[in-house]
N, C-alpha and C positions, 0 to 999 in steps of 0.2 A: 292271492288271486291265482284262480285257474287259467292256465292258457288253452286256448281255442283247440279243440279236437280232445283237451285231455280228460280221461274218464276216472274217476275217483270213488267209484261205487263197486264193492265187490259182491254184493245182494241185488238181485233183480227179482221183481215181481212179471216180468215178461215171460210170457209162454207162448210157444209157436206152433203150430199145427203142420205136423211132418205128414209127407204122402201117405204113410204107412196108417196112421191114424184116420185119415181121410176115407182109405180103402175099409179099415173096419166101422167107421161110421157107417158108411153107405152099404155095407153087409147087414149090420143091426137094424138100419133102417128098414131095407128091405123084408128082413125077417120078421120085424114088427107087422110090417103090412101084409105078412101073408106071401111073400114073393120068396119062396125057398130057393127057386132057380138063380134069381139075381142075386140073392143073398149069399149063394156058394159060388156064384161065379166071382164076386168081389173078393171073396176070401180066398178062392183059388186063384186069382191073379196075385194076390200079396205072396202068398206060401210059394207060388212057382218061381217069384223071384228071390226067395229066400232060402230054399231048400232044393238042391240038387236033385234032378229027377223026380221032383214032386208030380203026382198023378192027381188030377182033379176027380173031387169027389161032391157028389151031388147030396146035399143034406135036407131032411125035413126042416120047417121053419125052426121049430122048437131047437131041434140039434144045432143049427147054425147059430143059433144065439148063445149057445152053452160054448161052441166052439170059438165065437167071437170073443167071447168074455175071457176063456183061457189065452186065447192069442192076445189078448189086449194085456194080460197081466205079464206076457213073455216079451213081447214087443215094445210095450211103453214103461218095463220095469226102471224105476229110480228116475220118472221123468215127473213125477207127483200128481199121476192121475188116479191113483189107486183109491184113495179117499173119497174123491169126487163120483167115481164109479160106484163105489159102494153105497153111497148116498143115491144116487142115481136108480139103483138096482132095487131101492126100498128099505135102505139099511137093515139087511140080515144079520141074524147072529153069525158070529164069525168067533172061531178059536184058535189060538196059535199055542203049541206045546213049546216050551224052552225046556232044553236040556242043559244044566249046569256040568261044568267040568268032572265034576266028581258024579256023575250020571242020575243026579237027581233031577226028576222032571217035574215042572210046574206048567198048569193049564189056565191061560188068560181068555178071559171070555168077554165078548162086548155083546150084548144082548141085541134082540131086534128091537130098533129105535132107542137104542141107548142113549144117553144125553150125551157121551162121548162122539157122536156123530155131528154134533152141533157145537158152533163155535159161538161162544157169547159174545154180544157187542160191549166193548169197553165201557165202562162208567163214564169215563170223560167224554165219549160220543154221546151217550144217552143225555148227560148234563148238558150239552151244548144243543141236543135238539130234542125238545120233550117230545115230539110226535113222534119219536121212534118209539118201540115197545121192545123190551128184551126177548130174544128166541124161546119160546116155550119150553124147549126141552134143553135149553143151554144150562150145563153145570152151575150150582151157586159156587163160586170162586172168591173167595176172600180177597180183596185187594187186587182184584183185576181188573 
């Protein structure tokens, strides 16, 4: 038996919203509504806390969206946001170059709207709930 207050799990599905993500979400929302000034203000506030001597910049709505997406990659790195961001951005084609120790380069490509963007619903879940339908783009994975 576990004692009260004893935590036995090393894996968590708990996600938190950090202040930085809130600022970036607010900036992106303003930009998507065409409010470049508001979007720039949110982004500038975040950067001024992160970069010593930062000077505020007024971006256009399109520029600030690109800036926010770049900042999300840096600020939220290794926190599990990237895959969800890419899905939210419309599942664009992305490429990653891998350089092996011997200098050989391999390029991996995830095509636009690639099935790799979609997580299949496990068969056991589909068997339990007959009203569920497998994700259209889900890769056909044997034994999943």
